[in-house]
C-alpha positions as CSV (number, residue, x, y, z in Angstrom):
1,M,-5.3,-0.1,-2.5
2,I,-3.1,2.9,-1.7
3,R,-3.4,6.3,-3.2
4,L,-0.3,7.7,-4.8
5,T,0.5,10.6,-7.1
6,R,2.2,10.4,-10.5
7,L,4.9,13.0,-11.3
8,N,2.3,15.0,-13.3
9,N,0.2,15.4,-10.1
10,I,-2.5,12.9,-11.1
11,P,-3.5,10.6,-8.3
12,F,-4.0,6.9,-8.8
13,Y,-4.6,3.8,-6.7
14,L,-2.1,0.9,-6.6
15,N,-2.5,-2.6,-5.3
16,P,0.3,-2.9,-2.8
17,D,0.3,-6.7,-3.1
18,L,2.0,-6.2,-6.5
19,I,4.9,-4.1,-5.2
20,E,8.2,-5.9,-5.7
21,H,10.4,-3.0,-4.5
22,V,10.6,0.8,-4.0
23,E,13.6,2.9,-4.6
24,S,14.6,6.5,-4.5
25,T,16.5,7.5,-7.7
26,P,16.1,10.5,-6.4
27,D,12.4,10.3,-7.6
28,T,10.5,7.4,-6.1
29,L,10.3,4.4,-8.4
30,I,7.9,1.6,-7.7
31,S,8.5,-1.7,-9.5
32,L,5.7,-4.2,-9.6
33,T,5.9,-8.0,-9.9
34,N,4.3,-7.8,-13.3
35,G,7.2,-5.6,-14.6
36,Q,5.3,-2.3,-14.6
37,K,7.1,0.7,-13.0
38,Y,5.7,3.9,-11.6
39,M,7.4,7.1,-10.7
40,V,5.5,8.9,-7.9
41,L,5.8,12.1,-5.9
42,E,5.6,10.4,-2.5
43,A,8.9,9.5,-0.8
44,A,9.8,5.8,-0.6
45,E,9.2,6.0,3.2
46,E,5.7,7.5,2.7
47,V,4.9,4.7,0.3
48,L,6.0,2.2,2.9
49,E,3.9,4.0,5.6
50,K,0.8,3.8,3.3
51,V,1.3,0.0,2.8
52,V,1.8,-0.6,6.5
53,A,-1.3,1.5,7.4
54,L,-3.4,-0.5,4.9
55,R,-2.2,-3.8,6.2
56,Q,-2.9,-2.7,9.8
57,R,-6.5,-1.8,8.9
58,I,-7.0,-5.1,7.2
59,Y,-5.6,-7.2,10.0
60,E,-7.4,-5.2,12.7
61,G,-10.6,-6.1,10.9
62,V,-9.7,-9.7,10.7
63,L,-8.7,-9.7,14.4
64,L,-12.0,-8.1,15.4
65,S,-13.9,-10.7,13.3
66,V,-12.1,-13.5,15.0
67,R,-12.7,-12.0,18.5
68,N,-16.4,-11.6,17.7
69,S,-16.6,-15.2,16.5
70,A,-14.9,-16.5,19.6
71,A,-17.3,-14.4,21.8
72,G,-20.3,-15.9,20.0
73,G,-21.1,-12.7,18.1
74,E,-21.3,-12.2,14.4
């Protein structure tokens, strides 16, 4: 999950797997695959950076697990 901020300054967590697209209108509008839409304070680029950072952390953990398994560790 990524932490974002609604326009009323209330933070919330969003599952980035549901993001269909992000646009600047000039506020940042996030559209989800289920039809929901969220306006957030973060710029579109910042939302993208948060998604990329989350994916990197996930895949680094997977890679570490694979390396440990290949090395005979747990």
